[in-house]
N, C-alpha and C positions, 0 to 999 in steps of 0.2 A: 758753909765759910767754903771750906776745901771742894766743895762739888761744885760751885758757884764758879772757883777761880780754875778748876781744873777744867782742860779744854776739851776731854772727851764727855764732858758732864751728859746727862740725856735729857736735862734739863728743857723745856721747850720756850723757845724766845716767841713772841709775836712782831711781824712784820706788817709794818701799817702803808698802806699805798693809798695813794693820792687820786683822788678820781674828779675829771673836769667837771666845771660844772656845768656848762655848756659842750653838744656833741660836738666834736672835731670836724669840720668841712672840707670837702678834698680840696685844691687848689682851684683857683678861679678859672684854669685852665682845662680842667678835669672833662667839663663838661664840651668843651668847645671843639675838646682832641678825640673825642670818642668816636668823631667818622671815621676818624682814620687809621681805625683797628679792622681790620679787615673781618666782613662773614663768613667766608670763604677761604682758600687759598689766592695769595696775590698774582699768578698767573690769572684767575677768574676776575678779577676783578680789573686787569688789565683788558683783556677779554670783552669785556662790558663798554671797557672808554670808549671804544671804536664803533659801539652799536649801533648809535645813530646817524655815523657819519655818511651812509648811502644817502640820507636825503639833507643833510647841511651841507656837504661839497657841491652838489649839482647846486642847488638855488644860489648860494656862494659865489662859485663860478660867474653865474649867468649875469648876477647884479654886478659882479666887478666887469665883465666884459660889454654888455650892454648899458650899465647906469653909470659907470666909472666909479662904482662904490670903492670906499680906499679901503683894502683889504688890511692892511696893517693895521686900522684903528679897528675895524671889528675883530679879528683876533686878538690883541690886548683885551678890548671889550668884555668880548665874550669868553675869554679867560679866566679875568676877574666874578664873571658872573657866575663861571664854571666852579670855579674853587669856594665862594660865597656859600651857592647854594649845594654844593656837597657839606659844606660845613653846618649846615643850618637843619636840614631836612633830614638830612643822617641815610640818604636813599640813592639810589644813582639817578637824579633828578638833571633833566636833560636839558639845554638851551641850544633852541632851534629857532632858524627862520619866522617868521609871520609870513607865512607861505600864500594868502590873498594879497595883501599888499607886493610881493614878493611879483607874484602873477598879473597885478595888474601893471606891476611897474615894467615888466620884462615882455608884455603882453606885445602880438604882433598891430602896429599903429601907427600913425603919422609922426604922433609923439608920445615920445616915452617920457616917465615920471623922473624928475629931474630927483637929486641926493635932497636938497631944501624940503622937497613935496614927500620923498618917501620919510623923510623927518618927521613933518608935520604929520604924516598918517599914523607915524608909530607915538607921537607923543597924543593925537587924540585918542588913540586907541587903549593907551596906558591910564591917559584920563581916567577915562571910563570906567576901567577896570580897578582901579586903583578906589577909586568914589565908592563903586558897589562894596570892593572888601572893608572899606573903614568903615563905612556906615552898616554893615553885618548883612547885605541885602543877600549879597553872593551866599552866606551862609542859606541865607531865606530859600533860596531856589535851590540848592544844592540838597537841603531837610527835603523837597516837595516835587519835585521833577522826578517822575516813574523811572525805576531801572531800567525796563524795556527800551524806554526810547534812549535812556543812555548807552544800551547796549548796542543797538540800532545807529548811530552818531558814530561807537566805536567801531562797530562792525564793518560802515560804509566805508570807515577812514581806512582801516586797514586792507579793505580790499581795492582801495584807489591806490597804495601804496604798493600792491600785489600788483597791479596791471602796470600801473608805472614801470615797476621794476621789470616785468617782460619785456617792457618796452625797449627800458635799458640795455638788457642780455639780447632781444634777437634783431634789433636795429640803430642804423646809425644815429648817433645825433647832433646836434650841433647848437651848442648852449648861444649862439654868438645873436641866432636869428629867431630862438627858444623852438625851433619846429622838428618833429619828426618826421621822417619821410619814410614812409610804410613801405615804400617801394624801393626803394635802397635797404637790403636787410644785411646783417653784418654776412661779414666773411668766416668761414670754416675756422680757417688759422691764420696767424699774426700774433702779433702784440697783444690784440683787443678782441680777437676772432670768438668763436661760439665754443669752441672746444675750453680753450683758457676761462671762459666764464663757468663752464658745465662743471672743470677740474674745480675751481674754488668751489663749487658749488656741494659736491660729492663730496669735497673734502671737510666743510665745514658739517654736514650729514655725521659724517664719521665720528668725529671730533665732537661735535656737541648736540648729537641726536635729536629729540626732538624737544630739548629744551628742558626737560624734568631733570629735575637732582639726584643726583643718585643716592638709594638707602644707603646706609651704611650698617653694617651687618655685623655683627662679632664674629671673631675669629675660629672662637672656642667652639667643640661641640665635638659630637661623634663624628668619628674619621669615615664616612662610610662614604660613597663612590659617589652622592648626591650632593652632600654636603661638599665635596672636595671641586666637584664642579660648579658650583655656586659658590663658595669663597672665589674660583678661578676666573669665573663671569664678573665680580663685584670690581676684583681688581682691576680686570681690563678695563671697566666702564670708567673707574677712578683715574686711571694714568689717563685715559681717552680725556675725560672730563678736565683733566688739571692743563691739557693744552690751550693755549689762548691762541684760538681757530681765528677768530674774526683777527686777531691784531697781527697774524703770521701775512692772513691775507691783505691785509691793507698794506703794512710795512714791504711786501712783494709787488704789490703796483706801484708802491712809491720808487722803486726798484726800476720797475719796468719805463717807468717815465723819462729816466736817464736812459732809455737803451731807445726808445722810442722817438727821440731827439735828444741827441748829444749837445747840441748847442746850448740847451740851457742852463751849463756850467756857465757858459760864457756872459748869458746873460743876469745873473744873479748881484744883484747888489746888495751888500748887508748893511742894514742898521735898519729902524724903523721911520715912518715917516713923520713926519711932523702936525702933531694934534693938533688942528684947531675947530672955534666954534662955527658952526653953521649959522649961517644968517637965512631967518627966512622970511618974507613977507606974506602981504596979506594975502595975492594972489596964491602963494605956495602953502598957504594954511586950508584955502576953500579947495585947490584941488586936490589936496592932499587927503581934504576929508571926504569930499564928495565922491571922488574916483576911488579910494582904497583901503579909507579908517571905516567908511561905514559896510564894505562887506564883509570887514575883517573881525570889528566887534562882535559880531552873534559866534563866530567860527573861535575866537578868541574864548569865550566864556566858555561855551560846550564843551571843545576838544582839550585848550589849555586848561581850565580848572576844573571844570566838572567832570570831565573823563577824567582827568590825571588823579583828582581825588579819590573817581570810583576802581580804579586800577590799582592804586596805591594800598586803597583797603582789600583788595584780592590778592596782592604780591606780597605786602607785606603786614599781616592784619595789628601786630603789635606797632607798627610805625603810619597810623595812618594819618593823611595828611588833614589840614582844616583849609579848607575852600575861602576863610578868607585870609588863609598867611598867603596859600598860592596866588588868590587875585591881586594881595597888594607887591607882593613879590616881581611878579608880573608889571606891575603900576611902574614901581621904585627901579629896576632894570634901566629900560626905556626912557624915564623922565631923566637919565644919567646920561646914557650915551647917545640918544638920538641928538640931544644937542651936540654935540662933536663927529656927528656924522657913519656914529658903527648902524648896524645893519641892526631895524627892529626886530625883537624876537619873543619868542613866548616860550612857558613849558609844552610839550607835547604831551600825549598817550603813546602816540608812535615811539618818540624816540625813549620813554621809559621803557617799553615793551621788547623792543631794539637789546638797551643794553642789557636789562635782567635774561632777555634768550641766552645774549654770549658769555654770562657768568656776571655780571655785575649785583653785587648785595647788600653794597652801604655807599655811603656817600665817598669811599675812598675812590671807587673809579671815576667819577666825573672830575674829582681833584687829581688824579692824573692827566685826564682830558686836557683840565684848563694848564696845567703847567704846562705839556706837550703845544696849545698854540699861543701862549703866552713865550715858549722860547722861539717859535717859528717865528710869530709876529717882531717880536728885539732884532731877531736875528736877519730874518730876511726881509721884514717888511712886505712890499708891495709887488715886488718879485716873485714870489711864492706864485703868484700867481702863473706864470709861465709852469710851473712844475706841472699845477693843478689843472690845466688845461691837456697836460697831456697824460692826465689819469686814466686807467681804462677805464671804461663807463661801465663795461660789463660785470666788471670784478664792482662798482657801486653798487649796479642794478641787483646783484646777488645780495648783498649787505642789504640793501631796499627789504626785499623780497624776506627774510626771514623776519626784521622790524614789522612790515605790513601782515604775515602769517601769526604774529605772536601776538601783535593788536586785537584782529580777528577774533582769535581764540579767546579774548574774555569775554566772549559771547557766548558761551554753551554752557553756562550752567541756569540758561532758560529751558525751564523744567516742564512748564504748564504750554499746553498748546492757544493759550490765549495771551499769555507773555513772549511768545517764539512769533507769534502772527505780527503783535505790535512792532516789535524789533525786525523782522523782513521788513514790512511795506515802509517802514523810517527809515532802513537800509535802503531800499530799492529809490525811494524819492530822492534822498541824499543822493546814489549816486546817477543816475538819469537827469536830475535838476543840477547836477554840479553844483548844490547847495546844500549845506548841512544843517542850517536854519530852517530853510524850505521842511527838508525832512524831520526835525524836530518839532515845527507846527501840525504838518500831517501825523507825525505821531503822536505828540498830544493830543490831538483832536480823537484822532480812533482811542484811546486811551479811555479818551472821556464818554466816547460814544458807549463804548462796552460797559465799562461801571454802570452806565446811567439805564443801559439793558436789562443789569443782574439787580438793581435797585428793589429793593421793594416797594412796590403801588401802595402797599398799606401807606408809607408815609408822607406820598404825596395825594394823598384823598381822593383814588381813584377807585378803592373798593371799602370804600366806604359801608356798602351795604349789605360787607360779609359779615358786619355785625348784629344785622336784623335778620339770616337767615336760621339761627338757633331758635328766637322767639316762634317762627314761622314752622317750625319743627317740631316746638313745643304743643303749639296748638295741633298741630294734624294728632298727635300722640294721644291729645286729652279726646 
Protein backbone atom coordinates (compact mmCIF):
# COMPACT_ATOMS: atom_id res chain seq x y z
CA UNK A 1 0.00 0.00 0.00
CA UNK A 2 2.84 2.35 0.79
CA UNK A 3 4.42 1.62 -2.55
CA UNK A 4 1.22 2.34 -4.34
CA UNK A 5 0.75 5.65 -2.64
CA UNK A 6 4.31 6.79 -2.91
CA UNK A 7 4.92 9.25 -5.74
CA UNK A 8 8.30 7.70 -6.59
CA UNK A 9 6.96 4.22 -6.86
CA UNK A 10 8.46 2.03 -9.54
CA UNK A 11 5.23 0.23 -10.25
CA UNK A 12 4.42 0.43 -13.96
CA UNK A 13 1.07 1.72 -15.00
CA UNK A 14 -0.58 0.79 -18.26
CA UNK A 15 -1.74 3.61 -20.46
CA UNK A 16 -4.47 2.93 -22.96
CA UNK A 17 -4.65 4.67 -26.30
CA UNK A 18 -7.68 4.81 -28.47
CA UNK A 19 -7.28 3.91 -32.10
CA UNK A 20 -9.83 5.26 -34.50
CA UNK A 21 -11.91 2.64 -36.26
CA UNK A 22 -11.49 4.37 -39.61
CA UNK A 23 -8.28 5.99 -40.94
CA UNK A 24 -8.31 9.72 -40.78
CA UNK A 25 -8.60 11.23 -44.24
CA UNK A 26 -6.97 14.51 -45.23
CA UNK A 27 -9.24 17.52 -45.59
CA UNK A 28 -11.28 17.79 -48.80
CA UNK A 29 -9.08 20.60 -50.07
CA UNK A 30 -5.85 18.62 -49.62
CA UNK A 31 -5.83 17.10 -53.13
CA UNK A 32 -7.24 20.26 -54.68
CA UNK A 33 -4.38 22.40 -53.38
CA UNK A 34 -1.68 19.85 -54.19
CA UNK A 35 -0.73 21.64 -57.46
CA UNK A 36 -0.02 24.78 -55.44
CA UNK A 37 3.00 23.05 -53.95
CA UNK A 38 5.85 23.95 -56.32
CA UNK A 39 8.03 21.12 -57.60
CA UNK A 40 10.95 23.53 -57.96
CA UNK A 41 11.71 27.06 -56.84
CA UNK A 42 8.95 29.64 -57.15
CA UNK A 43 11.12 31.56 -59.61
CA UNK A 44 11.09 28.55 -61.93
CA UNK A 45 7.30 28.33 -61.82
CA UNK A 46 7.06 32.07 -62.52
CA UNK A 47 9.38 31.70 -65.50
CA UNK A 48 7.35 28.79 -66.85
CA UNK A 49 4.16 30.83 -66.56
CA UNK A 50 5.10 32.94 -69.59
CA UNK A 51 6.54 30.07 -71.62
CA UNK A 52 3.67 29.91 -74.13
CA UNK A 53 3.04 33.64 -74.58
CA UNK A 54 5.07 33.63 -77.78
CA UNK A 55 2.13 31.82 -79.39
CA UNK A 56 -0.70 33.29 -77.33
CA UNK A 57 -0.05 37.01 -77.78
CA UNK A 58 0.34 37.19 -81.62
CA UNK A 59 -2.84 35.17 -82.26
CA UNK A 60 -4.91 37.04 -79.68
CA UNK A 61 -3.63 40.36 -81.00
CA UNK A 62 -4.47 39.43 -84.61
CA UNK A 63 -7.98 38.26 -83.71
CA UNK A 64 -8.57 41.42 -81.69
CA UNK A 65 -7.39 43.82 -84.39
CA UNK A 66 -8.83 42.01 -87.41
CA UNK A 67 -11.96 40.26 -86.14
CA UNK A 68 -12.75 42.59 -83.21
CA UNK A 69 -12.41 39.87 -80.59
CA UNK A 70 -13.40 41.05 -77.11
CA UNK A 71 -10.01 40.92 -75.37
CA UNK A 72 -11.42 41.44 -71.90
CA UNK A 73 -13.76 38.45 -72.20
CA UNK A 74 -11.01 36.28 -73.64
CA UNK A 75 -8.57 37.19 -70.86
CA UNK A 76 -11.13 36.48 -68.15
CA UNK A 77 -12.24 33.12 -69.54
CA UNK A 78 -8.73 31.90 -70.40
CA UNK A 79 -7.58 32.91 -66.92
CA UNK A 80 -10.29 30.71 -65.41
CA UNK A 81 -9.25 27.90 -67.75
CA UNK A 82 -5.61 28.26 -66.63
CA UNK A 83 -6.45 28.17 -62.94
CA UNK A 84 -8.83 25.22 -63.30
CA UNK A 85 -6.53 23.06 -65.45
CA UNK A 86 -3.56 23.88 -63.24
CA UNK A 87 -5.44 22.58 -60.20
CA UNK A 88 -6.85 19.52 -61.97
CA UNK A 89 -3.83 18.27 -63.95
CA UNK A 90 -0.99 19.33 -61.61
CA UNK A 91 1.28 20.07 -64.58
CA UNK A 92 1.87 23.33 -66.51
CA UNK A 93 -1.04 22.56 -68.85
CA UNK A 94 -1.24 25.36 -71.45
CA UNK A 95 -4.37 27.07 -72.73
CA UNK A 96 -3.66 28.21 -76.28
CA UNK A 97 -5.71 29.53 -79.20
CA UNK A 98 -7.05 27.07 -81.75
CA UNK A 99 -4.51 27.89 -84.45
CA UNK A 100 -6.35 26.61 -87.50
CA UNK A 101 -9.50 28.56 -86.62
CA UNK A 102 -7.39 31.66 -85.99
CA UNK A 103 -5.56 31.20 -89.30
CA UNK A 104 -8.84 30.97 -91.24
CA UNK A 105 -10.36 33.89 -89.32
CA UNK A 106 -7.44 36.22 -90.01
CA UNK A 107 -6.56 35.01 -93.51
CA UNK A 108 -6.37 37.52 -96.32
CA UNK A 109 -9.78 37.29 -97.95
CA UNK A 110 -12.67 39.49 -98.88
CA UNK A 111 -14.66 38.39 -95.84
CA UNK A 112 -13.03 37.61 -92.49
CA UNK A 113 -14.88 35.39 -90.06
CA UNK A 114 -17.15 37.21 -87.64
CA UNK A 115 -17.20 36.56 -83.90
CA UNK A 116 -20.38 34.40 -84.13
CA UNK A 117 -18.74 32.32 -86.87
CA UNK A 118 -15.54 31.92 -84.81
CA UNK A 119 -17.62 30.91 -81.80
CA UNK A 120 -19.57 28.42 -83.90
CA UNK A 121 -16.34 26.84 -85.15
CA UNK A 122 -15.03 26.54 -81.60
CA UNK A 123 -18.28 24.99 -80.33
CA UNK A 124 -18.37 22.46 -83.19
CA UNK A 125 -14.78 21.43 -82.56
CA UNK A 126 -15.41 21.21 -78.83
CA UNK A 127 -18.47 19.06 -79.38
CA UNK A 128 -16.52 16.52 -81.43
CA UNK A 129 -13.72 16.31 -78.84
CA UNK A 130 -16.21 16.02 -76.00
CA UNK A 131 -17.99 13.11 -77.70
CA UNK A 132 -14.69 11.36 -78.50
CA UNK A 133 -13.57 11.77 -74.91
CA UNK A 134 -16.82 10.79 -73.22
CA UNK A 135 -17.28 7.65 -75.35
CA UNK A 136 -13.70 6.46 -74.83
CA UNK A 137 -12.83 6.64 -78.53
CA UNK A 138 -10.05 9.15 -77.84
CA UNK A 139 -8.34 6.71 -75.46
CA UNK A 140 -8.68 4.00 -78.12
CA UNK A 141 -6.96 6.21 -80.70
CA UNK A 142 -4.28 7.18 -78.19
CA UNK A 143 -3.38 3.54 -77.46
CA UNK A 144 -3.12 2.40 -81.08
CA UNK A 145 -1.58 5.39 -82.85
CA UNK A 146 2.10 4.51 -83.47
CA UNK A 147 4.62 6.55 -81.51
CA UNK A 148 6.73 7.47 -84.60
CA UNK A 149 3.68 9.10 -86.16
CA UNK A 150 3.03 11.14 -83.01
CA UNK A 151 6.66 12.15 -82.91
CA UNK A 152 6.41 13.27 -86.54
CA UNK A 153 3.47 15.52 -85.68
CA UNK A 154 5.39 16.94 -82.71
CA UNK A 155 8.49 17.50 -84.81
CA UNK A 156 6.53 19.29 -87.54
CA UNK A 157 4.70 21.49 -85.05
CA UNK A 158 7.92 22.34 -83.22
CA UNK A 159 9.74 23.24 -86.42
CA UNK A 160 6.75 25.27 -87.60
CA UNK A 161 6.91 27.28 -84.37
CA UNK A 162 10.66 27.73 -84.82
CA UNK A 163 10.24 28.93 -88.42
CA UNK A 164 7.59 31.44 -87.32
CA UNK A 165 9.86 32.57 -84.51
CA UNK A 166 12.73 33.28 -86.90
CA UNK A 167 10.36 35.33 -89.10
CA UNK A 168 9.28 37.31 -86.04
CA UNK A 169 12.89 38.04 -85.20
CA UNK A 170 14.17 38.85 -88.70
CA UNK A 171 11.28 40.66 -90.39
CA UNK A 172 8.72 43.29 -89.56
CA UNK A 173 5.25 41.93 -88.77
CA UNK A 174 1.84 43.39 -89.46
CA UNK A 175 -0.76 41.47 -87.51
CA UNK A 176 -3.56 43.68 -88.82
CA UNK A 177 -3.10 42.35 -92.34
CA UNK A 178 -1.69 39.03 -91.05
CA UNK A 179 1.17 39.32 -93.53
CA UNK A 180 4.93 39.02 -93.29
CA UNK A 181 6.90 41.29 -95.58
CA UNK A 182 10.11 39.39 -96.21
CA UNK A 183 11.48 42.35 -98.16
CA UNK A 184 11.28 44.54 -95.06
CA UNK A 185 13.88 43.15 -92.65
CA UNK A 186 13.94 44.30 -89.08
CA UNK A 187 16.42 47.05 -88.27
CA UNK A 188 19.43 46.26 -86.15
CA UNK A 189 18.85 48.93 -83.53
CA UNK A 190 15.81 50.40 -81.86
CA UNK A 191 13.27 49.31 -79.28
CA UNK A 192 12.30 46.35 -81.47
CA UNK A 193 15.53 45.73 -83.34
CA UNK A 194 17.65 42.68 -83.97
CA UNK A 195 20.13 43.62 -81.27
CA UNK A 196 17.37 43.64 -78.68
CA UNK A 197 16.02 40.25 -79.77
CA UNK A 198 19.49 38.67 -79.93
CA UNK A 199 20.31 40.07 -76.47
CA UNK A 200 17.15 38.48 -75.09
CA UNK A 201 18.09 35.22 -76.81
CA UNK A 202 21.58 35.20 -75.27
CA UNK A 203 20.19 36.06 -71.84
CA UNK A 204 17.75 33.15 -71.93
CA UNK A 205 20.47 30.73 -73.08
CA UNK A 206 22.71 31.82 -70.19
CA UNK A 207 19.96 31.49 -67.59
CA UNK A 208 18.15 28.36 -68.83
CA UNK A 209 20.86 26.57 -70.80
CA UNK A 210 19.54 23.67 -72.86
CA UNK A 211 16.51 23.29 -70.63
CA UNK A 212 17.79 20.38 -68.54
CA UNK A 213 17.39 20.38 -64.78
CA UNK A 214 20.56 21.04 -62.82
CA UNK A 215 21.55 17.84 -60.93
CA UNK A 216 21.82 18.16 -57.18
CA UNK A 217 25.18 16.86 -55.95
CA UNK A 218 26.20 16.57 -52.37
CA UNK A 219 28.52 19.23 -51.04
CA UNK A 220 30.31 16.62 -48.94
CA UNK A 221 33.35 14.75 -50.05
CA UNK A 222 37.07 15.02 -50.18
CA UNK A 223 38.29 18.57 -50.69
CA UNK A 224 40.26 18.02 -53.86
CA UNK A 225 40.69 20.65 -56.57
CA UNK A 226 38.47 18.61 -58.87
CA UNK A 227 35.64 18.37 -56.31
CA UNK A 228 35.89 22.04 -55.45
CA UNK A 229 35.67 22.97 -59.12
CA UNK A 230 32.64 20.69 -59.59
CA UNK A 231 30.86 22.16 -56.56
CA UNK A 232 31.59 25.68 -57.78
CA UNK A 233 30.14 24.83 -61.19
CA UNK A 234 26.98 23.33 -59.65
CA UNK A 235 26.44 26.39 -57.46
CA UNK A 236 26.80 28.69 -60.46
CA UNK A 237 24.36 26.63 -62.55
CA UNK A 238 21.83 26.53 -59.71
CA UNK A 239 22.10 30.29 -59.32
CA UNK A 240 21.55 30.89 -63.04
CA UNK A 241 18.66 28.43 -63.15
CA UNK A 242 16.95 30.19 -60.25
CA UNK A 243 16.64 33.36 -62.38
CA UNK A 244 13.20 33.55 -64.03
CA UNK A 245 14.69 34.52 -67.38
CA UNK A 246 11.51 34.26 -69.46
CA UNK A 247 9.51 36.31 -66.96
CA UNK A 248 12.15 39.05 -66.86
CA UNK A 249 12.28 39.19 -70.66
CA UNK A 250 8.49 39.46 -70.86
CA UNK A 251 8.32 42.19 -68.21
CA UNK A 252 11.10 44.05 -70.03
CA UNK A 253 9.02 43.84 -73.22
CA UNK A 254 6.01 45.29 -71.38
CA UNK A 255 8.13 48.19 -70.17
CA UNK A 256 9.27 48.84 -73.74
CA UNK A 257 5.62 49.14 -74.83
CA UNK A 258 5.29 52.41 -72.91
CA UNK A 259 8.65 53.68 -74.20
CA UNK A 260 7.70 52.97 -77.82
CA UNK A 261 4.37 54.82 -77.53
CA UNK A 262 3.91 56.95 -74.38
CA UNK A 263 0.38 57.86 -75.51
CA UNK A 264 -0.70 54.37 -74.40
CA UNK A 265 -1.19 55.69 -70.88
CA UNK A 266 -3.83 58.18 -72.06
CA UNK A 267 -5.75 55.49 -73.96
CA UNK A 268 -6.06 53.08 -71.03
CA UNK A 269 -9.59 52.58 -69.74
CA UNK A 270 -10.08 50.75 -66.48
CA UNK A 271 -12.66 48.06 -65.93
CA UNK A 272 -13.74 44.96 -67.91
CA UNK A 273 -16.18 45.01 -70.79
CA UNK A 274 -19.69 43.68 -70.36
CA UNK A 275 -19.90 39.94 -71.02
CA UNK A 276 -22.73 39.18 -73.42
CA UNK A 277 -24.15 36.05 -75.00
CA UNK A 278 -23.24 35.67 -78.68
CA UNK A 279 -26.14 35.26 -81.09
CA UNK A 280 -25.27 32.57 -83.63
CA UNK A 281 -27.43 32.18 -86.71
CA UNK A 282 -27.78 29.09 -88.91
CA UNK A 283 -25.57 30.74 -91.53
CA UNK A 284 -22.91 31.31 -88.88
CA UNK A 285 -23.01 27.63 -87.91
CA UNK A 286 -22.60 26.56 -91.54
CA UNK A 287 -19.72 28.93 -92.32
CA UNK A 288 -17.95 28.31 -89.03
CA UNK A 289 -18.13 24.54 -89.39
CA UNK A 290 -17.18 24.29 -93.06
CA UNK A 291 -14.43 26.93 -93.15
CA UNK A 292 -12.84 26.65 -89.70
CA UNK A 293 -13.99 23.64 -87.69
CA UNK A 294 -13.25 20.98 -90.31
CA UNK A 295 -9.51 21.86 -90.60
CA UNK A 296 -9.28 22.41 -86.82
CA UNK A 297 -10.72 19.06 -85.65
CA UNK A 298 -7.84 16.79 -86.81
CA UNK A 299 -5.27 19.29 -85.52
CA UNK A 300 -6.97 19.38 -82.11
CA UNK A 301 -7.10 15.58 -81.91
CA UNK A 302 -3.43 15.20 -82.82
CA UNK A 303 -1.70 18.18 -81.23
CA UNK A 304 -4.09 19.14 -78.42
CA UNK A 305 -4.80 15.65 -77.11
CA UNK A 306 -2.59 12.86 -78.49
CA UNK A 307 0.66 14.85 -78.62
CA UNK A 308 -0.02 16.53 -75.26
CA UNK A 309 -0.56 13.18 -73.54
CA UNK A 310 2.58 11.70 -75.12
CA UNK A 311 4.64 14.75 -74.14
CA UNK A 312 3.29 14.70 -70.58
CA UNK A 313 4.43 11.07 -70.29
CA UNK A 314 7.91 12.12 -71.42
CA UNK A 315 8.21 15.16 -69.15
CA UNK A 316 6.21 13.92 -66.15
CA UNK A 317 6.30 10.09 -66.06
CA UNK A 318 4.50 10.03 -62.70
CA UNK A 319 1.74 12.36 -63.92
CA UNK A 320 0.85 11.08 -67.40
CA UNK A 321 -2.39 12.56 -68.63
CA UNK A 322 -5.41 10.58 -69.79
CA UNK A 323 -6.52 11.17 -73.37
CA UNK A 324 -10.12 11.03 -72.21
CA UNK A 325 -9.58 13.71 -69.57
CA UNK A 326 -7.72 16.07 -71.90
CA UNK A 327 -10.30 15.66 -74.67
CA UNK A 328 -13.19 16.35 -72.28
CA UNK A 329 -11.28 19.33 -70.88
CA UNK A 330 -10.94 20.96 -74.32
CA UNK A 331 -14.60 20.32 -75.06
CA UNK A 332 -15.83 21.70 -71.74
CA UNK A 333 -13.76 24.88 -71.95
CA UNK A 334 -15.11 25.90 -75.33
CA UNK A 335 -18.68 24.84 -74.72
CA UNK A 336 -18.70 27.41 -71.93
CA UNK A 337 -16.56 30.32 -73.17
CA UNK A 338 -17.39 30.39 -76.88
CA UNK A 339 -21.03 31.19 -76.17
CA UNK A 340 -19.85 34.48 -74.65
CA UNK A 341 -17.44 35.41 -77.43
CA UNK A 342 -14.24 34.12 -75.84
CA UNK A 343 -11.52 32.88 -78.18
CA UNK A 344 -11.64 29.11 -78.98
CA UNK A 345 -8.82 27.45 -77.07
CA UNK A 346 -7.17 24.07 -76.68
CA UNK A 347 -4.25 22.41 -74.93
CA UNK A 348 -1.15 22.55 -77.14
CA UNK A 349 1.97 20.41 -76.98
CA UNK A 350 4.04 23.46 -77.93
CA UNK A 351 2.75 25.44 -74.98
CA UNK A 352 3.49 22.57 -72.60
CA UNK A 353 7.01 22.29 -74.00
CA UNK A 354 7.56 26.05 -73.67
CA UNK A 355 6.36 26.24 -70.09
CA UNK A 356 8.48 23.23 -69.14
CA UNK A 357 11.45 24.75 -70.97
CA UNK A 358 11.39 27.88 -68.81
CA UNK A 359 10.95 26.14 -65.46
CA UNK A 360 7.29 25.13 -65.09
CA UNK A 361 7.08 21.81 -63.23
CA UNK A 362 3.64 21.90 -61.60
CA UNK A 363 0.19 23.39 -61.96
CA UNK A 364 1.34 26.39 -59.97
CA UNK A 365 2.93 28.00 -63.04
CA UNK A 366 -0.34 28.17 -65.00
CA UNK A 367 -2.19 29.26 -61.85
CA UNK A 368 0.19 32.23 -61.71
CA UNK A 369 -0.49 32.88 -65.40
CA UNK A 370 -4.23 32.67 -64.85
CA UNK A 371 -4.11 35.16 -61.99
CA UNK A 372 -2.12 37.57 -64.16
CA UNK A 373 -4.61 37.31 -67.03
CA UNK A 374 -7.54 37.77 -64.66
CA UNK A 375 -6.05 40.94 -63.20
CA UNK A 376 -5.34 42.38 -66.67
CA UNK A 377 -8.81 41.50 -67.93
CA UNK A 378 -10.57 43.01 -64.93
CA UNK A 379 -8.40 46.12 -64.58
CA UNK A 380 -7.58 47.14 -68.17
CA UNK A 381 -10.23 45.31 -70.18
CA UNK A 382 -10.16 45.88 -73.94
CA UNK A 383 -7.77 48.81 -73.63
CA UNK A 384 -4.97 46.34 -72.94
CA UNK A 385 -4.83 45.71 -76.68
CA UNK A 386 -3.09 49.09 -77.03
CA UNK A 387 -0.26 47.73 -74.90
CA UNK A 388 -0.04 44.45 -76.79
CA UNK A 389 0.08 46.25 -80.12
CA UNK A 390 3.37 47.88 -79.08
CA UNK A 391 4.96 44.75 -77.62
CA UNK A 392 8.33 44.01 -79.31
CA UNK A 393 7.63 41.23 -81.79
CA UNK A 394 11.28 40.19 -81.75
CA UNK A 395 11.00 39.26 -78.06
CA UNK A 396 7.86 37.23 -78.79
CA UNK A 397 9.84 35.45 -81.48
CA UNK A 398 12.55 34.54 -78.98
CA UNK A 399 10.01 33.04 -76.56
CA UNK A 400 8.33 31.13 -79.39
CA UNK A 401 11.69 29.82 -80.65
CA UNK A 402 12.47 28.10 -77.34
CA UNK A 403 9.00 26.58 -77.18
CA UNK A 404 9.29 25.21 -80.71
CA UNK A 405 12.75 23.73 -80.19
CA UNK A 406 11.67 22.08 -76.92
CA UNK A 407 8.68 20.47 -78.64
CA UNK A 408 10.80 19.28 -81.59
CA UNK A 409 13.35 17.73 -79.23
CA UNK A 410 10.68 15.34 -77.92
CA UNK A 411 11.35 13.29 -81.05
CA UNK A 412 14.91 12.48 -80.05
CA UNK A 413 13.87 9.08 -78.61
CA UNK A 414 13.48 7.50 -82.07
CA UNK A 415 16.38 5.07 -81.91
CA UNK A 416 15.71 2.74 -84.85
CA UNK A 417 16.08 3.72 -88.47
CA UNK A 418 12.57 2.51 -89.29
CA UNK A 419 10.94 4.69 -86.62
CA UNK A 420 13.05 7.68 -87.64
CA UNK A 421 12.03 7.15 -91.26
CA UNK A 422 8.32 7.21 -90.41
CA UNK A 423 8.74 10.24 -88.16
CA UNK A 424 10.68 12.29 -90.72
CA UNK A 425 8.30 11.52 -93.60
CA UNK A 426 5.33 12.45 -91.41
CA UNK A 427 7.04 15.71 -90.38
CA UNK A 428 8.05 16.57 -93.95
CA UNK A 429 4.54 16.06 -95.32
CA UNK A 430 3.05 18.05 -92.43
CA UNK A 431 5.38 20.98 -93.04
CA UNK A 432 5.19 21.11 -96.83
CA UNK A 433 1.47 20.34 -96.97
CA UNK A 434 0.70 22.80 -94.16
CA UNK A 435 -1.56 20.15 -92.62
CA UNK A 436 -0.87 17.95 -89.63
CA UNK A 437 -3.72 15.68 -90.70
CA UNK A 438 -2.09 15.04 -94.08
CA UNK A 439 1.22 14.20 -92.45
CA UNK A 440 -0.55 11.99 -89.92
CA UNK A 441 -2.32 10.04 -92.68
CA UNK A 442 0.90 9.52 -94.63
CA UNK A 443 2.68 8.43 -91.47
CA UNK A 444 0.00 5.83 -90.66
CA UNK A 445 0.12 4.40 -94.19
CA UNK A 446 3.92 4.28 -94.18
CA UNK A 447 3.99 2.60 -90.76
CA UNK A 448 1.53 -0.10 -91.89
CA UNK A 449 3.46 -0.73 -95.11
CA UNK A 450 6.68 -1.23 -93.20
CA UNK A 451 4.98 -3.62 -90.79
CA UNK A 452 3.44 -5.50 -93.72
CA UNK A 453 6.86 -5.81 -95.32
CA UNK A 454 8.27 -7.46 -92.20
CA UNK A 455 5.24 -9.65 -91.54
CA UNK A 456 5.86 -13.38 -91.69
CA UNK A 457 4.55 -14.53 -95.02
CA UNK A 458 3.60 -17.95 -93.66
CA UNK A 459 0.78 -16.30 -91.74
CA UNK A 460 -0.68 -15.20 -95.09
CA UNK A 461 -0.30 -18.60 -96.69
CA UNK A 462 2.29 -17.46 -99.21
CA UNK A 463 4.89 -20.07 -98.29
CA UNK A 464 2.85 -23.18 -97.59
CA UNK A 465 5.21 -25.12 -99.88
CA UNK A 466 7.85 -24.82 -97.18
CA UNK A 467 6.02 -27.45 -95.15
CA UNK A 468 6.47 -29.98 -98.01
CA UNK A 469 10.19 -29.32 -98.41
CA UNK A 470 11.34 -31.53 -95.52
CA UNK A 471 9.41 -34.50 -96.90
CA UNK A 472 11.12 -34.16 -100.28
CA UNK A 473 14.47 -34.01 -98.59
CA UNK A 474 13.68 -37.18 -96.65
CA UNK A 475 12.86 -39.03 -99.86
CA UNK A 476 16.14 -37.96 -101.42
CA UNK A 477 18.01 -39.16 -98.38
CA UNK A 478 16.31 -42.56 -98.53
